[in-house]
C-alpha positions in Angstrom: 8.2 111.5 110.2 10.2 109.0 112.1 13.8 109.4 113.4 16.4 106.7 113.7 16.2 105.0 117.0 19.8 104.2 118.2 18.8 103.2 121.8 18.6 99.5 122.7 15.2 98.4 121.4 15.2 94.6 121.2 13.7 92.3 123.9 16.4 89.6 123.3 19.3 91.1 121.4 21.6 88.3 122.4 19.3 85.6 121.0 19.0 87.5 117.7 22.8 88.0 117.5 23.3 84.2 118.1 20.8 83.4 115.3 22.5 85.9 113.0 25.9 84.3 113.6 24.4 80.8 113.1 23.0 81.9 109.8 26.6 82.5 108.6 27.9 79.1 109.7 29.4 77.2 106.8 29.3 80.2 104.4 32.3 81.6 102.5 33.1 85.3 102.9 31.4 86.0 99.7 28.3 84.1 100.7 28.3 85.7 104.1 28.5 89.2 102.5 25.6 88.3 100.2 23.5 87.2 103.2 24.3 90.5 105.0 23.3 92.4 101.9 20.0 90.5 101.5 19.2 91.1 105.2 19.9 94.8 104.9 17.7 95.2 101.9 14.9 93.2 103.5 15.0 95.3 106.6 15.3 98.5 104.6 12.2 97.6 102.7 10.4 96.9 106.0 11.5 100.3 107.4 10.5 102.0 104.1 11.4 105.6 105.3 14.2 107.0 103.2 15.1 109.6 105.8 15.5 107.0 108.5 17.4 104.7 106.2 19.8 107.6 105.3 20.3 108.4 109.0 21.1 104.7 109.6 23.6 104.6 106.6 25.3 107.8 107.8 25.5 106.5 111.4 27.0 103.1 110.2 29.4 104.9 107.8 30.6 107.3 110.5 31.1 104.5 113.0 33.1 102.3 110.5 35.2 105.3 109.4 35.9 106.2 113.0 36.9 102.7 113.8 39.2 102.6 110.8 40.7 106.0 111.6 39.3 107.6 108.5 37.7 111.0 108.8 35.6 112.9 106.3 35.6 111.7 102.7 39.1 110.2 102.9 39.2 106.7 101.5 35.9 106.9 99.6 35.8 105.5 96.2 34.7 107.9 93.5 
């Protein structure tokens, strides 16, 4: 079974980031959020491993909560 790779793993991450930002040009916040959701679901389908996807979700959630100064389950919607 695979594990989530959190080490740098892209040949040209800066180029991808620039293309990602360009994809959002001219979109409203709602449209931009929808684009991000579509991209996440497409990539999740490509990964296909629920364990890896759950690790990624947990890592992203923990990072966002740490940045927001929220620990544990505080601030979670029921």
